[in-house]
N, C-alpha and C positions, 0 to 999 in steps of 0.2 A: 786141594791146594795147600802146600806147606806154609808154615809161618813166615819163612824167609822169602817166599814168592808173593806174599801179600803186597798190594800196592801201598805205597807210603801215603799216609793221610795228607790231604791238601793243607797248606798253611792256613791258619785261622786269622781272620781280621779281628783286631781288638781296638776299635776306634776310641772308646772312652779312655782306656788305659794309655793309648798313644797320645790322646789330647792332653791328659793329665801330665804325662812325662814331658811333653813339649811345653806345656804351660809353665811347669816348675823350672825347666831348664832355661827357658827364655826369661823367667823372672829373675833367676840368678844372674844371667848374662847382663841384663839391663838394670838390675840393682847396681851392679858394679860399674856399668857404663854410665849410668846417670849420675852416680856419685862423682865420677871424674868430670862430667860436664858441668855439674853444679859447682864443684870446687874450682874448675877452670874459670868460671865467671866470677866467683865470690872470694875464693881463698888463695889459689895459686899465685895470682899477681902480687900478693903480699908476702908469700913465703918462699917462692922459688925464683923470683926475679929481683933485680937490684932496686927498683923504685916503684912506687904506686903511681903509675902514669898510664896514659892511653897506649903507649908502646908496650908496657908490661902486659896489659890486657890483650893486645893483639898477639903477643908471643905466647901468652897462656892459652888463648884460643887455638893457636897453631899447634900446640902440643895435643890438644883435643883432636885436631885434624890428622895428626900423624898416624893414628890407628887406622884411618881410612886409606893410608898409603899401604900399610901392611895387609889390609884386608884382601885386595886382589891377589897378592902373593899367596896368602893363606887359602884363598878360594881355589886356586889351581891345585895346591898340594892336598888340602883336605877334600876337595871335590874328587880328585883322583882316587883317594883311598875310600871315600864314601861310596863311589861307584864300583870299586874293586873288591873291598872286603866287607862292605855293609854300612848302613846308616848308623846302627846302634853303637858300634864300637867307636866310631869317630866322635859321636856325640858325647860319649863318656870322657874322651880325651879333651874335648873343648871345654867341658865343664870344669875339669880340674885345672887346666891352664888358666882360665879366667880367674878362678878363685885364688890361686897362688899369686898371680901378678897383682891383683887388687890388694891382697894382704901386704905385699912388699911395699906398695906405694905408701901405705900407712906407716911404714918404718923408715922412710927415706929422710936423710938430713936435709936441712934447708939451705938457702943461698947464703945466709949469714954464717953458716958453719963451714961449707966446703965450696962456696962460690959457684961458678958456672958448671961444675960437675953435678950439682943438684938437679938443674933442669935436664941435663944429659941423662942421668939415671931415670928421671921421670919419663923421658921419651922412650927409653928402652922398655920400661914397664908398660907404657901405652902401646908400644908395638906388639908386645905379647898379648895385650887385650885385643888388639886388632886381629891378630892371627887366630885367636880363639873365636871371636865373633864372626869371622869369615865363614866358618862352617856351621855355626849354631843354627841360625834361622833357616838356611837352605836345607840343612840336614833334618831339623825338626819338622819343617814343612813337608819335605819329601816323605819322611817316615809317617807322618799323620795322614797325608794324602793317600798313601798306598795301603794304609790300614782302614780307610774310611769306605762306607758304602758309596756306590757310584752317584747316588742322588743326594748325598749329604757331605760331599767333599769340602765345599766352601764353609759350611758350618763348623765341622770338626777342625779344619786347618786354621780357622779364625782364632782358635784358642792359643795357637802359637804366638800370635801377635797380642792377644789379650794378656798373655804372660808378661809381655814387655810392660804393659800397663801396671801389672802387679808389682814388677820390679821398680818401676818409677815411683809408685805410691809408697812402697816400703822405704826406698831411699830417701824420698822427700820427708816422710814422717820421722825418720831417724835423724835427718839433717837439721830439721827445724829447731829442736831444743839446743843443739850444739851451736847453731848460728846465733842463738840468743845469748850465748855466753859473753862475758866481757872480752874485749879484744885480746888481752894478754893471754887468757885461757884458750880462746877460740883459735888463735893463730899459733899456739904452741902445741898443746895436746888435744884440744877439743875436736879439731877437724879430722884427726887420725882415727878416732874410735869407730866411726861408721865404716871405714875401710877395713879395720880389723874384724868387725862383726860379719863381714862377708863370708868368713870361714864357716860360720854357723849355718848360713843359708846354703852354702855349697854342700855341706854334709847331708842336709835334709834332701836336697834335690838328687844327690848321688844315689841314695838308697832307693828313691822312687824310680829313677831312670834305669837302674841296673836290673829291675824286674821285667823290663819290656823286651820281648823277643824281636828278631829281625822281621822286616815287612814281608807279607806274602808275595808281593810283586817282585821284590829283589830275590827272594828265595827261589821262586819259579824261574826267573831269568837265569839264575846261577845253575839250577838243575838242567835247564834247557841248553846251557852252553852259550848264552848270548851276552855274557859279560865281556865288555871290551877290555883288552889288555892295556890300552892307552886311551881312556875315554876322551881326552882332549882332542885327539885326531878326528874321530867321527863326529864329535860335537861341532868342531870348526868346519868340517867338510859338508855335513848335511843339515845342521841346525843353527848355523851362524846367524841367520835372520832372526831367529827367536832370541838369541843372545843379545843382538843389537836392540831389539824391541824391549827386552827386559831392562837393559842399561838405561834407556830413555824413560821408561815407565818408572824406574826406581828413583828418578830425580824427585819424585813426590815425597821421599823421605826427608828432604830438606825442610819441609813444613814442620816436621817434628822437632828438628834441632832449632829452628827459629822459635818455635813455641816454647820449648822446654829449656833451652840454654841461652839463646840470644836475648830473649825477652827478660831474663833475669838481669842481665847487664843493662838493658835499656830501661827497665823499671827502676833500677838503682840510680841511673843517670837522671831520670825525670822526677826523682824524689819519692818513689814508691818503696815502702819498707820491704826489705828482703823477705821478712816473714810472710807478707801478703803475696809476693810473687811466688814463693814456694807453695803457699796454699792454693793459689790459682792452678798450679800444675797438679797438685793432689786432687782437687775437686774435679777438674776436667778429666783426669785419668780414672777416678772412681766411677764417674758417669760412663766413661768409655768401656769399663768392664761390663756394663749392661748393654750398651748400644752395639758393640762390635759383634757379639754372637747374633744379634738381630740382623745386622747387615749381612752376616754370613748366611743366615737362613734366607734372607731376601735374594741373595745372589744365587742360591740353589733354585729359586723359583723363576726369577726374571733374567738371570745371566750375570756373568762377572763384569762384562764391559760397562753396562749402564751404571752399576753401583760404583765401580772404580772411577768412571768419568765424573759422576756426581760428586764424589769425594774431592777430586781435584778442583773442580769448578767452584764448589762451595768454599773450599779453603782459600782460593784466590779472592773471592768476593768478600769474605768475612774478616780476613786478616787485617786490613787497614782500619776497620772499625774497632777491633780488639786492641791494636797497638795504640791508636789515638786515645782510647779510653784510659790507658794507663797513666796519662799525664793529667787526668781530671780527678776530682775528689769524690766521684760517685762510684764507690767500690762495688756496690751491688751490680751496677751495669757492667763493670769490668768482669766480674765473675760470670754474669750471664753470657757475655760475649765470649769469654774463654770456653765455656761449655759448648756454646753454639759452634765456635770455630773448630774446636778439637773433637768433641764428643759426637757431634751431629754432622760434622763436615769431614775433616781429615780421617776420622775413625772409619768411615765407609771404605775409603781406598786402603787403609791399613788392614782392615779385616779381610779384604778380598784378595790382596796380592799373593798370599801364600798359595791359594788354589789357582789364581789367574796365571801367575808365572809358572808354577809347577806343571800345569796342564799343557804348557807349550812344548814340553820335552817328553821324549820316550824314556822308559824306565832305565835303560843302560847308561844314559848320560844325564839323568834328571838332576842329581846332586851337583854335578859339575856345572851344568847349564845354569841352574838357579844361583849357585854360589858365585860364579864368575860374573854373570849378568848383574846380580844385585850389588855385589861389592864394587864393581866399576861404577855403577850408577850412584852408589852411596857416597862416592867421593864428593859429589856435590853437597850432600848433607854434612859431611865431615868438615868441609872448609867453608860452609855457609856462614858460621859466626865470624871467622876472621875476615872473609871477603866483605861481608856487609859492614863490619866494624871499620875496616880500612876505607870503605866508601862513604863513611860518615853516618852509618845507621844507628850508632850508639851515642846520640847527642840529642839536644832539643830539636824537634822536627824530623828526627831520623826515621820516624814511622813511615815516611814517604818512600825512602830507600828500601826499607824492609818490605813494604807492601809491593813495590814494583818487582823486587827480587822474587818474592813468593809467587806473584802472578806469572812471571816468566817460566819458572820451573814447573808450575802446575799446567801451564799451557803445553809445554813440551811433553809432559807425562800423559796428558789427555790425548794429545795428537798421536802419540805412539800407540796408546791403547786402541784407538780407532782402527788401526791397521791390523789388529789381531783378530783371529776367528773366535767365535763364541764356542766354548767347550762344555757348557753345563750338561748337555745331553750326550756327550761322548763317553762311552765306557772307559774305565781306567786302563784296561788292557789295550785299548785302541788309541790312547793318547800319543801325540807326537808321531814319529816315523815308525811304521809297523810292517812294511812290506817284507816278504821273505827274502828277497834279493838283498835288500839293505841290511837286514839282520845278519845274513850270511857274511857280508863284507865287514860288518861291524866286528864280528868275532875275530876276523883276521888281524884286526888292529889291537 
Protein backbone atom coordinates (compact mmCIF):
# COMPACT_ATOMS: atom_id res chain seq x y z
CA UNK A 1 0.00 0.00 0.00
CA UNK A 2 1.48 3.37 -1.00
CA UNK A 3 1.81 6.29 1.37
CA UNK A 4 -0.92 8.20 -0.45
CA UNK A 5 -3.40 5.35 0.01
CA UNK A 6 -2.89 5.09 3.75
CA UNK A 7 -6.08 5.85 5.68
CA UNK A 8 -5.98 9.16 7.47
CA UNK A 9 -5.48 8.92 11.21
CA UNK A 10 -8.64 9.44 13.22
CA UNK A 11 -8.84 12.80 14.97
CA UNK A 12 -7.60 12.60 18.55
CA UNK A 13 -9.54 13.73 21.58
CA UNK A 14 -7.66 16.11 23.87
CA UNK A 15 -10.08 16.68 26.74
CA UNK A 16 -7.62 18.29 29.16
CA UNK A 17 -6.37 20.77 26.59
CA UNK A 18 -9.92 21.53 25.50
CA UNK A 19 -11.03 22.04 29.11
CA UNK A 20 -8.10 24.42 29.76
CA UNK A 21 -8.81 26.43 26.59
CA UNK A 22 -12.50 26.64 27.48
CA UNK A 23 -11.69 27.61 31.08
CA UNK A 24 -9.42 30.44 29.98
CA UNK A 25 -11.77 31.70 27.29
CA UNK A 26 -14.71 31.74 29.68
CA UNK A 27 -12.56 33.45 32.30
CA UNK A 28 -11.80 36.27 29.86
CA UNK A 29 -15.40 36.59 28.72
CA UNK A 30 -16.76 36.77 32.24
CA UNK A 31 -13.99 38.91 33.64
CA UNK A 32 -15.19 41.46 31.11
CA UNK A 33 -18.86 40.69 31.63
CA UNK A 34 -18.71 40.89 35.42
CA UNK A 35 -16.75 44.13 35.31
CA UNK A 36 -19.66 45.63 33.43
CA UNK A 37 -22.23 44.18 35.82
CA UNK A 38 -20.38 45.48 38.87
CA UNK A 39 -19.90 48.89 37.31
CA UNK A 40 -23.58 48.99 36.29
CA UNK A 41 -24.54 48.58 39.95
CA UNK A 42 -21.92 50.80 41.59
CA UNK A 43 -20.26 53.14 39.03
CA UNK A 44 -22.26 53.83 35.87
CA UNK A 45 -25.25 55.52 37.61
CA UNK A 46 -22.78 58.18 38.76
CA UNK A 47 -20.78 58.69 35.54
CA UNK A 48 -23.00 57.86 32.54
CA UNK A 49 -26.36 59.24 33.69
CA UNK A 50 -27.59 62.68 34.78
CA UNK A 51 -28.33 62.09 38.46
CA UNK A 52 -27.74 59.68 41.32
CA UNK A 53 -31.29 58.36 41.61
CA UNK A 54 -33.30 55.16 41.39
CA UNK A 55 -34.04 56.04 37.75
CA UNK A 56 -30.31 56.22 36.98
CA UNK A 57 -29.83 52.80 38.57
CA UNK A 58 -32.67 51.32 36.50
CA UNK A 59 -31.19 52.81 33.29
CA UNK A 60 -27.74 51.57 34.24
CA UNK A 61 -29.06 48.05 34.78
CA UNK A 62 -30.85 48.35 31.43
CA UNK A 63 -27.49 48.87 29.70
CA UNK A 64 -26.39 45.63 31.35
CA UNK A 65 -29.43 43.97 29.79
CA UNK A 66 -28.74 45.30 26.28
CA UNK A 67 -26.06 42.66 25.80
CA UNK A 68 -28.74 40.04 26.21
CA UNK A 69 -30.67 41.57 23.30
CA UNK A 70 -27.61 41.24 21.08
CA UNK A 71 -26.88 37.70 22.23
CA UNK A 72 -29.71 35.94 20.32
CA UNK A 73 -28.61 37.73 17.14
CA UNK A 74 -25.02 36.73 17.78
CA UNK A 75 -26.15 33.18 18.54
CA UNK A 76 -27.71 32.81 15.09
CA UNK A 77 -24.67 34.29 13.32
CA UNK A 78 -21.91 32.66 15.35
CA UNK A 79 -23.84 29.41 15.68
CA UNK A 80 -24.09 29.21 11.90
CA UNK A 81 -20.35 29.63 11.43
CA UNK A 82 -19.53 27.39 14.39
CA UNK A 83 -21.45 24.56 12.72
CA UNK A 84 -20.15 25.42 9.24
CA UNK A 85 -16.44 26.20 9.62
CA UNK A 86 -15.70 24.81 13.08
CA UNK A 87 -15.80 25.59 16.77
CA UNK A 88 -12.20 26.68 17.24
CA UNK A 89 -12.17 29.50 14.66
CA UNK A 90 -15.32 31.10 15.99
CA UNK A 91 -14.00 30.95 19.54
CA UNK A 92 -10.88 32.87 18.53
CA UNK A 93 -13.09 35.58 17.04
CA UNK A 94 -15.32 35.89 20.13
CA UNK A 95 -12.28 36.21 22.38
CA UNK A 96 -10.84 39.16 20.48
CA UNK A 97 -14.20 40.93 20.13
CA UNK A 98 -14.88 40.78 23.86
CA UNK A 99 -11.43 42.11 24.72
CA UNK A 100 -11.62 45.05 22.30
CA UNK A 101 -15.10 46.15 23.37
CA UNK A 102 -14.21 45.99 27.07
CA UNK A 103 -11.05 48.04 26.58
CA UNK A 104 -13.04 50.71 24.71
CA UNK A 105 -15.52 51.00 27.60
CA UNK A 106 -12.62 52.08 29.80
CA UNK A 107 -11.92 54.92 27.36
CA UNK A 108 -15.45 56.34 27.04
CA UNK A 109 -16.21 59.96 28.02
CA UNK A 110 -18.79 60.52 30.76
CA UNK A 111 -22.23 62.15 30.83
CA UNK A 112 -20.74 65.39 32.16
CA UNK A 113 -18.51 65.54 29.07
CA UNK A 114 -20.79 64.63 26.15
CA UNK A 115 -24.26 64.23 27.66
CA UNK A 116 -26.58 61.47 26.43
CA UNK A 117 -24.06 60.39 23.81
CA UNK A 118 -22.08 58.80 26.68
CA UNK A 119 -24.67 56.12 27.58
CA UNK A 120 -25.29 55.68 23.85
CA UNK A 121 -21.65 54.74 23.27
CA UNK A 122 -21.78 52.53 26.36
CA UNK A 123 -24.72 50.62 24.87
CA UNK A 124 -22.84 50.09 21.59
CA UNK A 125 -19.89 48.57 23.45
CA UNK A 126 -22.27 46.46 25.51
CA UNK A 127 -23.89 45.16 22.33
CA UNK A 128 -20.44 44.12 21.09
CA UNK A 129 -19.90 42.26 24.35
CA UNK A 130 -23.24 40.54 23.88
CA UNK A 131 -22.43 39.43 20.33
CA UNK A 132 -19.17 37.95 21.59
CA UNK A 133 -20.66 36.19 24.59
CA UNK A 134 -23.37 34.66 22.39
CA UNK A 135 -20.87 32.27 20.86
CA UNK A 136 -18.40 31.82 23.69
CA UNK A 137 -20.09 29.42 26.09
CA UNK A 138 -21.97 27.44 23.44
CA UNK A 139 -18.81 27.10 21.37
CA UNK A 140 -16.57 26.26 24.31
CA UNK A 141 -19.08 23.75 25.65
CA UNK A 142 -19.51 22.10 22.23
CA UNK A 143 -15.76 21.97 21.73
CA UNK A 144 -15.04 20.42 25.13
CA UNK A 145 -17.94 17.99 24.97
CA UNK A 146 -16.76 16.66 21.60
CA UNK A 147 -13.20 16.26 22.86
CA UNK A 148 -14.26 14.44 26.05
CA UNK A 149 -14.49 10.70 26.75
CA UNK A 150 -18.10 9.51 26.65
CA UNK A 151 -18.17 8.75 30.37
CA UNK A 152 -16.62 12.08 31.49
CA UNK A 153 -18.42 14.67 29.40
CA UNK A 154 -20.09 16.41 32.36
CA UNK A 155 -16.81 16.67 34.27
CA UNK A 156 -14.73 18.14 31.46
CA UNK A 157 -17.45 20.51 30.21
CA UNK A 158 -17.97 21.77 33.76
CA UNK A 159 -14.63 23.56 33.41
CA UNK A 160 -16.18 25.88 30.83
CA UNK A 161 -18.48 27.29 33.52
CA UNK A 162 -15.79 27.03 36.17
CA UNK A 163 -13.89 29.47 33.96
CA UNK A 164 -16.70 31.95 34.51
CA UNK A 165 -16.00 31.68 38.22
CA UNK A 166 -12.34 32.40 37.53
CA UNK A 167 -13.31 35.51 35.58
CA UNK A 168 -15.69 36.68 38.29
CA UNK A 169 -13.05 36.19 40.98
CA UNK A 170 -10.40 38.07 39.02
CA UNK A 171 -12.76 40.93 38.20
CA UNK A 172 -13.89 41.23 41.82
CA UNK A 173 -10.36 41.17 43.21
CA UNK A 174 -9.31 43.88 40.77
CA UNK A 175 -12.40 46.00 41.45
CA UNK A 176 -12.11 45.90 45.26
CA UNK A 177 -9.08 48.26 45.64
CA UNK A 178 -10.46 50.69 43.06
CA UNK A 179 -13.86 50.77 44.78
CA UNK A 180 -12.04 51.76 47.98
CA UNK A 181 -10.60 54.91 46.36
CA UNK A 182 -11.98 58.34 47.27
CA UNK A 183 -15.00 59.26 45.15
CA UNK A 184 -13.21 61.84 43.03
CA UNK A 185 -10.58 59.27 41.98
CA UNK A 186 -12.99 56.33 41.78
CA UNK A 187 -15.46 58.08 39.48
CA UNK A 188 -12.82 59.73 37.29
CA UNK A 189 -9.99 57.31 36.47
CA UNK A 190 -10.19 54.53 39.05
CA UNK A 191 -13.07 52.58 37.54
CA UNK A 192 -11.42 52.63 34.10
CA UNK A 193 -8.27 50.69 35.03
CA UNK A 194 -9.94 47.26 35.44
CA UNK A 195 -11.46 47.64 31.95
CA UNK A 196 -8.06 48.45 30.47
CA UNK A 197 -6.49 45.44 32.20
CA UNK A 198 -8.78 43.12 30.21
CA UNK A 199 -6.29 43.42 27.34
CA UNK A 200 -3.71 41.48 29.37
CA UNK A 201 -6.13 38.66 30.15
CA UNK A 202 -7.18 38.41 26.49
CA UNK A 203 -3.59 38.00 25.28
CA UNK A 204 -2.94 35.12 27.70
CA UNK A 205 -6.13 33.30 26.71
CA UNK A 206 -5.51 33.90 23.01
CA UNK A 207 -2.19 32.05 23.01
CA UNK A 208 -3.67 29.14 24.97
CA UNK A 209 -6.72 28.79 22.73
CA UNK A 210 -4.83 29.01 19.42
CA UNK A 211 -2.99 25.76 20.25
CA UNK A 212 -6.22 23.72 20.29
CA UNK A 213 -7.24 21.79 17.18
CA UNK A 214 -10.78 21.24 15.90
CA UNK A 215 -12.96 18.62 17.60
CA UNK A 216 -12.96 15.00 16.38
CA UNK A 217 -16.76 14.98 16.08
CA UNK A 218 -16.85 18.05 13.84
CA UNK A 219 -13.90 16.84 11.77
CA UNK A 220 -15.53 13.46 11.21
CA UNK A 221 -18.85 15.08 10.31
CA UNK A 222 -17.09 17.32 7.81
CA UNK A 223 -15.25 14.40 6.22
CA UNK A 224 -18.50 12.41 6.05
CA UNK A 225 -20.26 15.31 4.33
CA UNK A 226 -22.89 15.76 7.04
CA UNK A 227 -22.22 19.45 7.65
CA UNK A 228 -25.39 21.46 7.07
CA UNK A 229 -25.17 24.38 4.64
CA UNK A 230 -27.75 26.30 6.70
CA UNK A 231 -27.73 24.73 10.20
CA UNK A 232 -30.66 26.85 11.35
CA UNK A 233 -33.07 25.10 8.96
CA UNK A 234 -32.57 21.50 10.15
CA UNK A 235 -32.25 22.73 13.72
CA UNK A 236 -35.69 24.34 13.64
CA UNK A 237 -37.19 21.47 11.63
CA UNK A 238 -35.93 18.49 13.61
CA UNK A 239 -34.66 19.71 16.98
CA UNK A 240 -36.86 22.68 17.84
CA UNK A 241 -38.17 20.92 20.96
CA UNK A 242 -34.64 20.78 22.34
CA UNK A 243 -34.21 24.50 21.59
CA UNK A 244 -37.39 25.36 23.53
CA UNK A 245 -36.30 23.13 26.41
CA UNK A 246 -32.88 24.81 26.58
CA UNK A 247 -34.49 28.28 26.53
CA UNK A 248 -36.58 27.45 29.60
CA UNK A 249 -33.77 25.63 31.41
CA UNK A 250 -31.48 28.62 30.77
CA UNK A 251 -33.73 30.80 32.94
CA UNK A 252 -31.64 29.36 35.79
CA UNK A 253 -28.87 31.80 34.81
CA UNK A 254 -30.95 34.60 36.35
CA UNK A 255 -29.84 33.26 39.74
CA UNK A 256 -26.29 34.26 38.87
CA UNK A 257 -27.16 37.85 37.93
CA UNK A 258 -29.32 38.19 41.04
CA UNK A 259 -26.47 36.92 43.18
CA UNK A 260 -23.57 38.72 41.52
CA UNK A 261 -25.12 41.99 40.29
CA UNK A 262 -28.50 42.74 41.86
CA UNK A 263 -27.28 41.82 45.34
CA UNK A 264 -24.58 44.51 45.06
CA UNK A 265 -27.22 47.20 44.65
CA UNK A 266 -29.49 45.67 47.31
CA UNK A 267 -26.62 45.39 49.80
CA UNK A 268 -25.70 49.01 49.19
CA UNK A 269 -29.34 50.04 49.78
CA UNK A 270 -29.58 48.22 53.13
CA UNK A 271 -26.28 49.62 54.37
CA UNK A 272 -23.86 46.80 53.61
CA UNK A 273 -20.46 48.12 52.52
CA UNK A 274 -19.69 47.56 48.84
CA UNK A 275 -16.37 45.98 49.88
CA UNK A 276 -18.27 43.31 51.78
CA UNK A 277 -20.71 42.58 48.94
CA UNK A 278 -17.82 42.21 46.51
CA UNK A 279 -16.06 39.84 48.91
CA UNK A 280 -19.27 37.82 49.18
CA UNK A 281 -19.10 37.25 45.42
CA UNK A 282 -15.38 36.44 45.54
CA UNK A 283 -15.66 33.90 48.36
CA UNK A 284 -18.69 32.15 46.87
CA UNK A 285 -17.00 31.88 43.47
CA UNK A 286 -13.73 30.62 44.98
CA UNK A 287 -15.63 27.79 46.67
CA UNK A 288 -17.52 27.15 43.41
CA UNK A 289 -14.16 26.55 41.71
CA UNK A 290 -13.95 23.45 43.89
CA UNK A 291 -17.59 22.36 43.93
CA UNK A 292 -18.43 22.64 40.24
CA UNK A 293 -16.01 19.93 39.04
CA UNK A 294 -17.41 17.72 41.82
CA UNK A 295 -20.94 18.31 40.58
CA UNK A 296 -19.69 17.49 37.07
CA UNK A 297 -18.27 14.19 38.33
CA UNK A 298 -21.52 13.48 40.13
CA UNK A 299 -23.51 14.09 36.95
CA UNK A 300 -21.35 11.55 35.12
CA UNK A 301 -22.37 8.97 37.74
CA UNK A 302 -26.02 9.69 38.54
CA UNK A 303 -27.10 11.76 35.53
CA UNK A 304 -27.48 15.36 34.43
CA UNK A 305 -31.15 15.81 35.33
CA UNK A 306 -31.02 15.16 39.09
CA UNK A 307 -27.98 17.40 39.58
CA UNK A 308 -29.48 20.23 37.52
CA UNK A 309 -32.85 20.04 39.26
CA UNK A 310 -31.16 19.98 42.67
CA UNK A 311 -29.27 23.16 41.73
CA UNK A 312 -32.47 24.93 40.73
CA UNK A 313 -34.44 23.84 43.80
CA UNK A 314 -31.71 24.68 46.31
CA UNK A 315 -31.21 28.13 44.75
CA UNK A 316 -34.90 28.91 45.19
CA UNK A 317 -34.93 27.72 48.80
CA UNK A 318 -31.72 29.44 49.95
CA UNK A 319 -31.94 32.81 48.17
CA UNK A 320 -34.44 34.43 50.60
CA UNK A 321 -32.26 33.55 53.60
CA UNK A 322 -29.19 34.98 51.90
CA UNK A 323 -30.88 38.24 50.86
CA UNK A 324 -32.50 38.72 54.28
CA UNK A 325 -29.15 38.24 56.02
CA UNK A 326 -27.65 41.19 54.12
CA UNK A 327 -29.68 43.64 56.21
CA UNK A 328 -28.39 42.12 59.47
CA UNK A 329 -25.12 42.71 61.28
CA UNK A 330 -23.99 39.08 61.34
CA UNK A 331 -21.61 39.07 58.41
CA UNK A 332 -20.33 35.54 59.03
CA UNK A 333 -23.86 34.23 58.57
CA UNK A 334 -24.18 36.23 55.35
CA UNK A 335 -20.94 34.73 54.04
CA UNK A 336 -22.05 31.21 55.00
CA UNK A 337 -25.39 31.70 53.24
CA UNK A 338 -23.67 33.16 50.17
CA UNK A 339 -21.52 30.04 49.88
CA UNK A 340 -24.48 27.73 50.48
CA UNK A 341 -26.70 29.49 47.93
CA UNK A 342 -24.14 29.85 45.17
CA UNK A 343 -21.38 27.28 45.70
CA UNK A 344 -23.48 24.37 46.91
CA UNK A 345 -26.77 25.32 45.25
CA UNK A 346 -26.64 27.20 41.97
CA UNK A 347 -23.19 25.76 41.16
CA UNK A 348 -24.76 22.32 40.62
CA UNK A 349 -26.94 23.53 37.74
CA UNK A 350 -24.16 25.78 36.47
CA UNK A 351 -21.66 22.92 36.28
CA UNK A 352 -24.02 20.54 34.52
CA UNK A 353 -25.72 22.67 31.89
CA UNK A 354 -22.87 22.60 29.31
CA UNK A 355 -23.19 18.82 29.01
CA UNK A 356 -26.95 18.72 29.70
CA UNK A 357 -27.81 21.21 26.95
CA UNK A 358 -25.13 20.12 24.48
CA UNK A 359 -26.18 16.49 24.64
CA UNK A 360 -29.69 17.41 23.49
CA UNK A 361 -28.33 18.17 19.98
CA UNK A 362 -26.56 16.25 17.23
CA UNK A 363 -23.11 17.32 16.05
CA UNK A 364 -24.11 19.20 12.85
CA UNK A 365 -26.36 21.63 14.75
CA UNK A 366 -24.96 21.49 18.29
CA UNK A 367 -23.27 24.91 18.29
CA UNK A 368 -26.36 26.61 16.82
CA UNK A 369 -28.78 24.79 19.09
CA UNK A 370 -26.87 25.58 22.26
CA UNK A 371 -26.15 29.17 21.27
CA UNK A 372 -29.71 30.07 20.26
CA UNK A 373 -31.36 28.20 23.13
CA UNK A 374 -29.12 29.59 25.84
CA UNK A 375 -29.05 33.16 24.59
CA UNK A 376 -32.83 33.40 24.34
CA UNK A 377 -33.09 31.95 27.83
CA UNK A 378 -30.39 34.26 29.13
CA UNK A 379 -32.58 37.25 28.29
CA UNK A 380 -34.23 36.55 31.63
CA UNK A 381 -30.85 36.78 33.33
CA UNK A 382 -29.90 39.96 31.51
CA UNK A 383 -32.98 41.91 32.47
CA UNK A 384 -33.42 40.40 35.94
CA UNK A 385 -31.67 43.33 37.70
CA UNK A 386 -33.75 46.02 35.96
CA UNK A 387 -37.01 44.04 36.28
CA UNK A 388 -36.55 43.36 39.98
CA UNK A 389 -35.36 46.91 40.64
CA UNK A 390 -38.45 48.31 38.91
CA UNK A 391 -40.63 46.00 41.05
CA UNK A 392 -39.10 47.39 44.23
CA UNK A 393 -36.48 44.75 44.88
CA UNK A 394 -33.70 47.25 45.65
CA UNK A 395 -35.09 48.87 48.79
CA UNK A 396 -35.80 47.95 52.41
CA UNK A 397 -37.77 44.71 52.40
CA UNK A 398 -36.97 44.11 48.74
CA UNK A 399 -35.61 40.66 49.56
CA UNK A 400 -39.19 39.36 49.26
CA UNK A 401 -39.45 40.48 45.62
CA UNK A 402 -36.00 39.11 44.84
CA UNK A 403 -36.83 35.76 46.45
CA UNK A 404 -40.14 35.36 44.62
CA UNK A 405 -38.51 36.20 41.29
CA UNK A 406 -35.73 33.67 41.93
CA UNK A 407 -38.20 30.96 42.90
CA UNK A 408 -40.26 31.47 39.73
CA UNK A 409 -37.31 31.23 37.32
CA UNK A 410 -35.94 28.19 39.17
CA UNK A 411 -39.32 26.45 39.01
CA UNK A 412 -39.52 27.04 35.25
CA UNK A 413 -35.98 25.74 34.70
CA UNK A 414 -36.54 22.63 36.82
CA UNK A 415 -39.85 21.89 35.11
CA UNK A 416 -38.23 22.08 31.67
CA UNK A 417 -35.38 19.83 32.80
CA UNK A 418 -37.88 17.18 33.88
CA UNK A 419 -39.05 16.84 30.26
CA UNK A 420 -35.54 16.04 28.95
CA UNK A 421 -34.17 12.55 28.49
CA UNK A 422 -31.15 11.45 30.49
CA UNK A 423 -28.06 11.26 28.27
CA UNK A 424 -25.21 10.27 30.59
CA UNK A 425 -24.99 6.76 29.07
CA UNK A 426 -25.49 7.82 25.44
CA UNK A 427 -22.27 7.72 23.33
CA UNK A 428 -21.23 11.10 21.92
CA UNK A 429 -21.67 9.86 18.35
CA UNK A 430 -25.30 8.89 19.10
CA UNK A 431 -26.40 12.14 20.72
CA UNK A 432 -29.31 14.02 19.23
CA UNK A 433 -30.68 12.99 15.85
CA UNK A 434 -28.59 10.30 14.16
CA UNK A 435 -30.74 8.33 11.70
CA UNK A 436 -29.22 7.98 8.18
CA UNK A 437 -32.34 9.41 6.56
CA UNK A 438 -32.24 12.56 8.63
CA UNK A 439 -28.50 13.00 8.10
CA UNK A 440 -29.02 12.72 4.35
CA UNK A 441 -31.70 15.41 4.43
CA UNK A 442 -29.52 17.53 6.70
CA UNK A 443 -26.79 17.76 4.06
CA UNK A 444 -29.31 18.99 1.50
CA UNK A 445 -29.81 22.09 3.63
